[in-house]
C-alpha positions in Angstrom: -10.1 -3.2 29.1 -9.8 -4.9 25.7 -9.4 -2.6 22.7 -12.8 -2.2 20.9 -11.2 -1.5 17.5 -10.7 -4.8 15.8 -9.1 -4.1 12.5 -8.7 -1.7 9.6 -11.5 -2.3 7.2 -11.3 0.4 4.6 -8.6 2.7 3.3 -9.5 5.7 1.1 -6.9 6.6 -1.6 -7.3 9.7 -3.7 -6.9 9.1 -7.5 -7.6 11.1 -10.6 -9.3 8.3 -12.6 -10.9 5.4 -10.6 -11.3 3.2 -13.6 -7.7 3.6 -14.8 -6.4 3.3 -11.2 -8.5 0.2 -10.5 -6.9 -1.5 -13.5 -3.5 -0.6 -12.3 -4.2 -2.0 -8.8 -5.7 -5.1 -10.2 -2.9 -5.7 -12.7 0.1 -4.6 -10.6 -1.0 -5.5 -7.1 -3.5 -8.3 -7.9 -6.3 -6.5 -6.1 -9.8 -7.8 -6.7 -12.2 -5.2 -8.2 -15.6 -5.3 -6.3 -17.3 -2.1 -7.5 -16.7 0.7 -10.0 -18.5 3.9 -10.9 -17.4 7.4 -12.0 -16.5 8.6 -8.5 -14.9 5.5 -7.0 -13.6 2.0 -7.3 -13.7 -0.5 -4.5 -11.1 -3.2 -4.4 -10.1 -6.0 -2.0 -6.3 -6.2 -1.2 -5.0 -8.1 1.8 -8.5 -8.4 3.2 -8.9 -4.7 3.3 -11.2 -2.6 1.1 -9.4 0.0 -0.9 -11.7 2.9 -2.0 -10.1 4.7 -4.9 -11.9 8.0 -4.7 -11.8 10.5 -7.6 -10.0 13.6 -6.5 -8.2 16.5 -8.2 -4.5 16.9 -7.9 -4.2 15.2 -4.5 -2.4 12.2 -3.0 -2.5 10.5 0.3 1.1 11.5 1.0 2.1 14.1 3.6 5.2 16.1 4.6 6.9 15.4 7.9 8.4 18.2 10.1 11.7 17.8 8.1 10.0 18.4 4.8 10.2 14.7 3.7 7.2 13.4 1.7 5.8 10.4 3.6 3.4 7.4 3.1 0.4 6.7 5.3 0.4 2.9 4.8 2.9 0.1 5.4 2.3 -3.5 4.0 4.1 -6.3 5.8 5.7 -9.4 4.3 7.2 -12.4 6.1 10.9 -11.9 6.2 13.8 -10.4 4.2 13.6 -13.1 1.5 9.9 -12.3 0.9 10.8 -8.6 0.8 13.6 -9.2 -1.8 11.2 -11.3 -3.8 8.3 -8.8 -3.9 10.7 -5.9 -4.6 12.0 -7.8 -7.7 8.5 -8.8 -8.7 7.2 -5.2 -8.4 10.1 -4.0 -10.6 9.3 -6.7 -13.2 5.7 -5.6 -13.2 6.7 -2.0 -13.9 5.8 -0.6 -10.5 7.9 2.4 -9.5 9.9 1.3 -6.5 12.6 2.8 -4.3 15.7 0.8 -3.2 15.5 -1.4 -0.1 16.5 0.6 3.0 17.8 -0.1 6.5 16.0 2.5 8.6 17.7 1.5 11.8 15.1 -0.8 13.2 14.3 -4.5 12.8 13.8 -5.5 9.2 14.1 -3.7 5.9 11.7 -1.6 3.9 11.1 -0.1 0.5 8.6 2.4 -0.9 6.5 2.0 -4.1 4.1 4.3 -5.9 0.8 4.0 -7.7 -0.2 5.8 -10.9 -1.2 9.0 -8.9 2.1 9.1 -6.9 0.6 7.7 -3.7 3.4 6.2 -1.7 3.2 2.9 0.1 5.8 1.2 2.3 6.6 -2.5 2.4 8.3 -3.9 5.6 10.0 -7.3 6.0 8.7 -7.9 9.5 5.2 -9.2 10.3 3.5 -7.7 13.3 3.8 -9.9 16.4 0.0 -10.4 16.7 -0.4 -11.3 13.0 2.5 -13.7 13.2 0.9 -15.5 16.2 -2.3 -16.0 14.2 -0.5 -17.7 11.3 
């Protein structure tokens, strides 16, 4: 049976100030603002809608069983050279980034943070299905 879920359409991210955060996402990540009110901002980034939802002292991060704070989302780029380039670019744009890591699997990764401390991962390997569609 073919999987009925086709793609991720929307990701909800808790933020303290949707207007300020939407400016950060637009400026730093080049997301496109689609809607803004007091409670939320809707942006388009990598063909996924990001809903920046006003929250109080909360992030999308979680703690794993070893007590490490973790991200819930990994973005992919096409190869190590692209990863090195975007890592450098993010630093130049003033985005808080961690160093590039070897996590013991194919490719390399790094973590970056938004204004509210939400962590996001970037991986140097494209998913096989996505790569086939290119």
